[in-house]
N, C-alpha and C positions, 0 to 999 in steps of 0.2 A: 320350534322350539329348537336350540342349537344345543347340542351336547358338548361335555368337557371335551372328548376325544379330541372330537373335530376341532374345536378351537384350538388345542394343543397341536394336534396335525398340521393344521393350516399355518400356524405359526415357526412350527419347525420347518415346515416347507418353504415358507418364506425366506428364513434364516438361510436355508439351503441354496436358493437361489442367489442370495446375496453372495455366499461363498463362490458359487460359480461363476457367477459375473466378475468378481474381484480376481479370481484366478484366471478368467480369461483375460481380464485387463493385463494381468501381469505378464501372461504368455504374449500377448501381442506386443507389449513393450520390448519383452528380450529379444523380439523375433524382428526390432525395429519398425514394427507397423503400429506406432502410438496411437490409441484412442482419445486421448486427451489433448491434442494438437487441435481441436476444434474449440472456437469460442462458444458454443453451445453448450458444450460439457463443463466448461469453466463458469459460464452464467448458472447452470443449473447446479453445480456443485456450492456455489454461494448461496443456494436457496437453504442450505443446511443450517441457516438461520432460523428458518420456520419449524422449531422443534415442536414438541407437546404445548409448549408455553403458547405459541402461537395456535396450534393445530383444535387445541380444546379451551385453554386459558383465555383467547381473544372473544371468543362467544360468551364466557362468563364475564368476562369484563363490560362487553358490550351490553348484557343484559342489568347491570348495576349502572353504566354510566353512559349507555346511549352510544353515540359517534366519538366518544373518548377513546374508543378503542383503536381509532385510525392513527394514533399517536405509534403504535407499534409498528405499522408501515410506511408512515409519512418519513419519519427520521431516516430509515436507510435509504429511501428514496430520494432525500435529499442529498445523502453523502454520495450515493452512486451518481448522482447527477454532477457531481463534483470530482466523479473517479478520476477524471483525466489531471486534475490538478492534484491532488490527494493520494489516491490509490497507487497511480501509474507512478508516482516519485518514491511513495515507499518500494514498490517493486524493483523499481531500477536501481536502488541503492542496495536493497538485500540481493538481488542477483550478481550484482558486481562484486560484493564483498562477502557472497557465499553465507548470508545470515540466516540462521536456521530456527530462529522464534523471535516471539515479540520481546522476550528478556534479553536476548543476544543484541536485537537491533538497538535498545536504550542503552546498555551496556556499551555496544562498538560506538556510537553517537558522542558519548560523554567519556572519552579517554579509555574505552575498553576496561572500565571497572569491572573487578570480579566481584565487589561487594553489591555492587547496584545490581548485577544481574541477578545475584542470589535473591536479594530482595525482591524485584520484580516477579522471580518464579515462587516465592513463598507467596506472596499476596495473590499472585494468579490460583495456585492452589486452594487457599482458604476462599477465596471470592468465589472460585466456580464448584467448589464441591455441593454447596446446596441446590446448584444449577443440575448436577448431575443425580442429587437426589431425587430433583423434581421430576426428572425423565422416569426414574425406577417407578416412583410413585405413580406418574399417570400409567405406567404398563401394568402395575400390579392392581390398583383401583379398577382399572378398566375391564381387565380380564376377570376379577371377581364379579363385577355387574354383568358382564355379558353370560358367564356360564350360569347365572341364576336368572336368565330368561327363561318366560316371558315377564317375570317379576321385576320392578324397577326399585333397587336396592340403591340408598343413597351411600356415599362413600363413608358418612359417619356413624352408619349402622352394620360397616362391613365387621368391624372389630379388628384385632390384631390378629392377622393371621400366624401361624407359627412359622418359625423361620424355614423349616425343613419342607414345609408346603407353600412357601412364598415364591410365586413365579419370578417376582424380581429379582430374588438371588440367582436364580438357574438363567436368567437372561443377563445378568450381570456377568455371570461367569463364562456366558458361551461368548458375550461380546469380548470380554477379554482375551478369550482363545483367537477370535476372528482378529482383534487389533494387534495381536502379539504375532500373529501369522501375516499379515498383509501390511502391518504398519513399522514393523521392525527388521524387514529383510535385510536394509541396509546401513552399514554404519553410519555412512554420509548421510546425514539428517536433510541436505538439500537436495537430495537425489528423488526425483518424483515417486510418490505411491501411486503409480496409475491405476493398479486394479483397486486400491480401495477409493479414490478420487471417482472412478468409473461406477462404483456400487453406491458411492453417495448421490448422484447424478440420477440413476435408476430410483432411488430411494424419494429423492424429490418429486420424479414424475407420479411416483405411486400416490405419495400423499396428498397430490395435487388431484389426481383422479379422483381418489377417495373423498376429499373433501367437496369437489364441486359435484360429485355424482348426488352427496348427500343434499347439497344446496339446492340442485335442479329438482330431485325429488321432493322434497320438502316443498319447495317454492310452486312446482307445477303440479305435482302428485297429489300431495295433501291439502294444498290451498289453489285458488285459481290465479295465481301469480303474485307478483309485488304488490299490487294496489288491495287485492283481495286480504291479502295477509296481514299488511300493514293497517289497513282501515279496520281489521277487527279486534288488530292490538291496540289500535287508538281507543275504539270504543270499550275494550275491556279496562282501561286506566291505564294501559301501559306508555304512556305518553313519553315517558324519560327515554325511551328509545330514541328518539329522535332529536334528543336535546344533547349538549355539551355536558354531560354529568359533571366533571372535573371543573375546578375553579381554572380560570385560564393560567394563573400561575402553574398550577400541577400539571396541564395539559402542554405547557411549555417544557418542562423538566422530563417529562415523560418523553417528548420529542427529542430532546438533548441526549438522553440515554441511551434510546434506540438509536440514534445517528452515531454514537460512540461504539454502540455495540457491534455494528454489522463490520466495523474493522478490528476493533479491538479485544472483543471475544476471544481467547484462544485458538478457538475451531476454525473462526471466520480467519485469523491471522493465517492459520494453516491452508486452508483451501484458498484464500484469495492472494496470499502473498508466496508462501515457499512452494506449494503445488503450481503457481503460474507458471506455465513455459513460453508465453509469449506476451509481452506488455499490450499489444493491439486487442488481446481479447478483452481488456477492459472498455475497450469501445462497445462491443456487442454486450456486455454486462451493464453496461449504464443505461440500456433500454429493456434489454430482456429481464434480468432479474426483477425489477420493479413491476413490469408487466405479470411477473409471475405472482407477485404478492397480490397485485390488483385483482386477477383472477381467483385468488381465495378470499379478498376482503370483501366481493361482491356479495356473498354469501354468508357472512357473518351475522350481519342483522337479522334476514331471514329465520336463521336457524335459531337465533335468539328469540326473537317473537315467537315462532311456533312452539318452543321450550316452555316461554312464559304462558301462552295461552293452553298449553296441555298441563302443567303442572304448578303453575302458579308462583309468585312474587319469591315464597319462600323456599324453593327447590333450589337443589345445588345446579347452577347453571354450568360450571365447567365441563359437565357430563351432557351437554344437551347434544352434541353432535353425536353422541353414541343412543342418547336413551329416547330421543325422539323417533328414530327408525324403528327402535325395540318396541315403544308403545304402540306403534302403528303395526307391528306383526311384519317389518321388512327385514327378515333374519339375514337375507343375503347380504343387504345393504349394510346392515349392522355389522356382519363381519368383515365386509369391505372398509368400513369405518374403522373397525378395531385394528385391522391391517395398516391403515394408513397410519393411525396413530402410533403403533408399534415401529413404522417405519421412520417417522418423524423423531421419536424419541432414541432407536438404535442409531441413526445417523449422525446425531448429536453428541453421543456418548463415544463413538469411534473415535471422532476426528478430535474429538476435546481430551480424549486421555492419549492421543498421539502427541499431541501439541504439549500437554503437560509433562508427559513423562521424557520429553526431549528437553525441556527447560529444565526438569529437575536432575536430570543426567548433566546437561552442559553446564548448566549455572549455578548447581550446589555440589553435587556428588563429585565431579570430575575437579574441580578447584580445589574442593576441600583435600582429595586425594595427594594433588600435587603440591600442595602447601604442607603436607605432612611429609613429603620426599618418596612418595611410593615410585619405585621404578620398575615395576613390573610390566608387562603389556597390558596395555591398555585396552585395545580393540574390543577382546570378547567380554570383558570385563563391563564397558560401555553397554554393550548391548543387552547384557544380562541385567544391569541397573535400569534400563530402559523398559525390560519387560516386567520386572519385579514393580518397577512405578506404576506400570498401568494396572497390575493386579491389586497393588495397594488403593491408588485412587478410587479404583471402581469399588472396592470393598469400604473405602471410605465415605463414598457417595450412598452406599447400600445402609451402612450404620447410621448415617445422617437421616435418611429417610426414615429408618424403623426408628428413632428417637424423637425426631421433630416434624418428619412429614406431614404428620397428620394434623397439624396445629395450623399448617398456615394455607392458604389456597395458593393454586399454581400461579397466577399472577405475581401475588406479592412474594414467593419466594424466586420468581425470576428477576424481578424489579431490584431485588438485593442483592443478586449477583452483576446485575447490569450495572449499579451504582459503584459495585468495587472495581470492575474493571475500566469504568468512567475514570478512575484516579489515575490511569497511565495517559490519559489525554494531555495535561499540560506539558508533560516530558516529551510525549511524540511530536505536538505540534510545534512547540516551542523549538524541538532538536531540528525540524524539517526547516523552520523558516527564521529561527533567531540564533545568530552565531554567539550570543553574549550569555546563552545558559550555560551553566556549570554541572559537575558532578555534585558538589555539596549542595546546589539550590534544589535538584531533583531528590536526593536524600532526604533533604528537610521537607520538602512538598509531599514526598510520598509517604514519609512516617506520620506527620501530621494528618494528611488526607485521610490515610487508613485508620488511623487512631481513632479519628472522630466519626469515620464509616462503623468501624466495630462499635463505639458506643451510642451512637445513635439508631442503627439499622440491625445490627446482628445482633446486641444485647435483646433489643425488644423484642425480635425472633425467640430467643432463648427464653425469654420470659412467658411465652405462649406455652412453652413445653413444660414450664416449672422449675427450669434450671436456676433461673434468676427470679428472686422475690418479687411479686407484684408490686410490693410497696418500693421497691427499688425504681420503678417506672413512676408511679403516683406521686412520690415525696422526693424524689431523688437520693442520693448517697448521704447517709447521715442527717436526713431529712432538709438538707440544703434546696429549696424548691428550684433555684437558679440552674441546678445542675440536671435537672429532670431530662434523661436521655431522649425524649419525644417533644420536650419545650425548653431548650436551653435557653438560658437567660430571660426566661418567662416569656418568651415568643411564643405565642399561640395562633390559631387560624390557618395553620398549613399542616397538611397530610404528611406522615411520617417520611414518605420517599423524598417530598418537596424539602422538608426540614433537614433530613438528612445530606441530601443534595447540596443544598444551600450551605450549610455549616463545611462540609467536607471539601466543597471545591474554593471556598473563600480562604480556607486554612491553605489548602494545597496550592492553589496558584499565587496565594499572597506569598508564602515560605519560598516557593520555587525563585518568583521575581525578585524579592528582597535579598535572599541571600545571594543570589547571582550576582546581582547589582554591587552586592558591598564587597564580595571577593573577588578573585583573579583567577581565571580558568590558568590551568597548566599548561604546558606546551604542547602536549599530546592532546589535551582536550582542544586547544584551539585548531590545532591540525584536522582532527576530525571533523569538528564544526565547518570548515572549509570544505570537505570531502563531501559532507551530507546537505548542507543547507544550498551548495554550487552544483550539484549532482548532475542536474539537467543541462547545465552550460558547460561545466569544464568536468569531462569524464574522465580524463586519466591525466596524471602528472608523474614526475619522476619519482623514483622512490629514495627517500633521504636515509635509508640505513647504513649506519657507517662503521659500526662494530664488525669485528673479523668473525667469520662463522666458516667452518670447512663444510665442502659438500659432503663428506661422510657423516657429520654430526647431523645435517639436516636429512640425511638419509638414515640414519639411526632412530630421530624423532619421529620420522614417517611410519617407518616399521613398527615401532612402538606403540604407537597410537593407532595404527589403521592396517596393520599386517603388510607382508612383504610383496603382494600383489598390487596392492593400492599403492605402495609407496613405489613400486616399479612404473606404475602408469602415472603417477605424479610427477616423475622425475623422468619422463619419456624424451627421448633427445638429448639427454646429458650422457655422456662417455662415463658412467660412474666408476668402471675400474681404473681409467686412467687417472680420473679426478682424486680417488682414493690413494693410488700410488705416489702421486706427486702431491698428496695433503693440499690439493687446490682449494682456494677459498672462493667461497659462492660471492656472486655479485648481487646488488641490491635487489635488482629484478627477480632472480630466483629466489631469494631470502622471501621477498613479497609473496610470490607464487607459492612457496610451501606454507607462507602461513595463511593465506587464503584458502588454501587445500585442507589444511588444519582444520580452520573455522568450520567449515562445512561438517566437520565431525565432532568437535568437541566444543564449540562456540569460538567468536572473537577472542573473548577476556582469555579463556584456558589455551588457546593456539598461542596469543602474546606471552603468556606464561612460560609456555614450553619452550618458546625460542629464547626468552630470556636467560633460561636454565641453562642454555648450552653457548650463548652467547653474550650473556650479561643485558643489562638494561640498555637501550637504544635512548641515547638524550639527544632529544630535538631541541635546538638552541633557538635563540630569541630571533636571530638572523634568517633562518629556514623556515620560521614561523611566518615572520613579515613577509619574506619572498612569495610564500602561499599565499598570504593575504592580500598581498599587490596584484598576483594572478588573478584573483578573484575580483579584484574592482576593475581590471582590464576587461575581465568576461563581463562583468555588469555592465560597463559602457558599451561594450559591444552590442549587448542585448538591447539597451536602450535605443541605440542607434537603428535597429533593425525595428523596434516598434515604432520610433517615429517615422520612420520610413512607410510604414504600413499604413499608419494614421493619416500622413499628408495623401498616400495613394488614394485610400479609401474616401478622403472628404475633400481637401483642396483640389487635388487633381480632376477628381470626377466634376466637380463644380466647374473648373474652368473648361472642361471638355463641353459642359452642358451649354455654356456660354457662347462656345464658338458656334455651335451647333444652332442656338436660338438666334444669334447675329446673322448667321446666314439665312435662316429662315426668315427674319424680317427684310433683308436684303431683297429674296426673291417676292416675297409680298410687295413690296414697296414698288418693285421692278412691273409686276402684274397689274398693280393700280393706277400706272403710268406717272409714277413719281419722276421728278428730275433726277437722273442718275449724277448729275453734277452739282445738286443741290446741296445746302449745308446738312440737312439730314443724311442725307446718302452718304456724303462724306463723313459724316459723323460714325455713323455705323460700319462704314467701312474700316474707318482708323480704330474705333472698339474692338472690330472683330482682329484685326493686325494686333492690336496690343494684348488682347488674350489669347491670341496664337505664341505670341512670344514670351509671354508669362507661362503658360503650359510648357513651352520648350525648355525654359529656366527652370521650372517646376521637375520636369522628367529630369534634367542633368543634375538638380540636388540630390533627387532621388537615387541616381545612380553612385554619387559620391557616399551617400549612407549607406546603402546596401544595393548593389547592383542586381537587377531582375536575374540577368543572365547567371551572374555567379550563383545565386542560390537554384536556377530552373537548372542551367546547363552545365555547370562547373567553371573551373578558373580557366582553363583554354579558351573556351566560347567568349566568357566574359573580356578576356585580352583582346580578342579579335574585334569585339563589337567598341569597346572602348578606343582601341588604335585606330579603328576605322573614322571614328567620331573626331578623335584630335587631329588624325591626318586631313580630314576635309577642313577643319577649322583654322589649322596653322600651314597648310600647304607643304608639308613635309612628308616625304615618300616613307609610311612605316609599313614593315614587311612583318607578319608572324608566322613563324614554324612551329606547329604543336599538333600532337595527336590528335585524332577525329574523336576519340573516347574520351569520357569523364575519367581524371584520375581520381583515384581512392584516397581522398584527404578529407579530414572533418572540415568543419564549416569555419574553426577558427583558423587552421592552417592556410584553407583559400583565402579568407579574408584579409591575413596578414600579407602573404604573398601577392596577393593582387595590387596591395596598397604600397608594396616595395616597387613593383613593375610601374605602378601610376606615378612615384616620386621620381624613379629613374629616367623616365620619357619626359617628365615635367622639367626636371633637372637638365637634361640635355637640349631641350628646347631654349630654355631661359640663358642657359650659360655658354653652349659650344656652338650654336648657330649650325647645326646639321642640315644635309639635304636629305640624309636617309638614315632610318632607325631602324636595326634588324633585332626582333624579338624572338627568341628560339628558346623553346619549351621540351624538356625530354626528361626520359627517366633514367636513370643510372645509380643503382643501388639505393634509390632515393630518387626526388624529385629536384632538377637543376632548371633555374630560369636565367638565360643571359640575355641582358640589353646593351648593344652594342651599337655605337653611333660613329659617324664621320666626320665630325666635328673637331673643333679646337679641343684638346686634352688638357691636362692639369698634372700638377704633381700631388699625390694623395697626401705626402708628408708633410705639406705646406699647407694644406687646407685647415682651418679652424676648426676646433673641436665640434662646432654647430654648423660648419659649413656645409652648403650644398645638403643638406638633411640627410648627409650620411650616417651621422649618429641615431636619428630616427630610423633608417632603413635597418642599421646593426641591431638596435633594440628590437624591432618588430621580428626580426628571424631569431634573436634569442630567445626570444618569448616562446616560441615554438619547437626551440631546442634543434635550430639550423644556425648556418653561418653566411656572411656577405664578405665577399672577395671584390676589391675594386684593383682595376688593371688600367693603368693612364699614365701618358707623359706629355708633357707640354708641348712636344711635337708630332705627336701621333693621336690616336683614336683613343675612345674609351670605350671599356668593357665592365658592367656591373654584373657579377656572379652570385644568385641566390642560391645556397644549397640546404636543402633539407633532405638527411639522411633516413633512410628507412629504419634503423633502430637511432633513437636518441640517446646518447651518451648520459648516463646516470649523474653525473655532474652538472648537466644543465640546467638551467631555470626553466626552460619550457616545458611543454608537456608532449607525451608519446601521442603517435596517433595510431 
């Protein structure tokens, strides 16, 4: 029999261990010896997905729907399998733009819209509060159940515990303190909460160990393995355990919900995106986090079967993980299971409140203050807002639990929250891959989808508590049957989650696409669309800020928002005293840098508002937008060439190479069998092998034109050497290359464009100048310089037509990457083509910075 004081003591000790681990993690980070720089910690932190909803509720769902519970795990596994395509892209964009939350991401993508960010934050809070209530319900109910051991008391018989005696209240307050201490230490929301993440990773291990220990004990301790347990369950009439209890449509929708949830739940966004320190960690999470879920899922059915055998079909299946060990007299295991459930609940609450408090402060409170002309210091006010938001959100969750928590099972409460955050999916996915999506389209889709979610899912949840009359569900408002929340337009045969998701997503996606297609995006939206959709291809481009703003004004904005120390760090390298004295204007790069730093503290939309308050609104004209779109199309063409080169190499080239081997093998076999080497068969095979070798050589040359292997593998200098050697051999021209023996620090696009310039210059020299020698020199001189000089017949550049000799093409290539092309030639002398890419690209160029 477990004493109440022991349960409380172990719980408090466990929370104390969390505090110690978080403190240690922060100390290590402050000392420059980070713990979270490992992919294992990142993968374990993503397992914060496995809350009490998974820990307890999946067993309850398995008891009623059999293998239908697997949708809880299958959806996240599918999404993580696509992690390198979706999650990595989101992380890449968020790191570059210092995005602080999901609301900030959507706001930044659609023109840095303040209203859109506020709407996302509000929906997130309303949608996730029931989920926080679910965690508190799990803690409160399981504590009351375990302290009544050895009696097994169902939750329905516990009654309403007085507020001051409710464990959930004190857990909520303790977690609020923990979250404030380790989740709001820094103003910059993009700074890692390393102590918190370390504690979350530890909690993931604890709940896994507890659940697996319960599963092993039940399967091989109380029974003789899976076969014995399942055969007894089948003999007892529990055949539904081994079937898909849900309809196919329901099961598909549940997979869709969990697929979106692993990324779009605010806590998942926090650990998966904001707290990520290295994009490469996604690769480890792609297999490690699904493996974690697999280990838990293995024992869900055995525990559900054991619970049904011991307590019968009418028992409360959500608590089987705890009550089965209790009924078997395994007090130590029961206590371990309780601690595992406490770990699952507390991990979710901590991260969720950090994420929501950042949304509330950056997307609602700060924009509201700025709109009202607040001119005081924001730094301390923002931190205070986040801390108060944490307490308020925690108490909202507790209040919802007290008023509505007892009326719904764990899984149903969790699915309502999953359906709420799924409303963000069209805006996020469309924002990542479709440049045509607009702010108005997202607003219409979100408002419509959220309204339908409220009507079809939240109101029925309230009806179970008595807040909404039951007749409203049965007969519809004003007796209009077609408007019944669970049977809109008279549609029946769907469970409430599938019904709500069908209608809400239909309205959401329909409004988003229709309004976007009917309207025209503003210039700022078009610019942001290019930055987000082409993020992996075109990482950096020149800053198109043209309004005048002084360095002093930027410094004052930073001091006001972040404090003097953070402002000094942000402007490190700027001679502030000289700039202030001379009233120096900031260049476009400095303005963008300050905006990015501000975005990490107050969000992208608020950062834009603060800059426009001192510099006026930046007007991005059609010409600049078209320029950016043109660059994006150039990048797309480049990527298509690379893709085609890979496919040709992997298919046609390999086939031709195999043909050469096979024809040679046939030749040798024919020779061994005494065939006539001069006969028609032998000559035909020899000719076939020769043709195949020629085709392979042509294919390799074509692949080099599409995307030289040396350029990708060894860099620009080595690619020029190999290409020059091939041309010299083919054309009989002496080509000398002088270049560094190391790889230059150029991005892929700069390497590609400069290589093509050299290629064109050499081709022109051979075709038009008739040289005996060509010298190619590549060196670094405050940037990268390539000279192509030949000793052939020169020309007068002023008399060459605009398209003559490919000069226009070469100049355009250099312009696209922010460089320049200089031609030095005379009719009586030689020719030198000089391509220059400076280390710092001027802000007025059309190219991209390196």
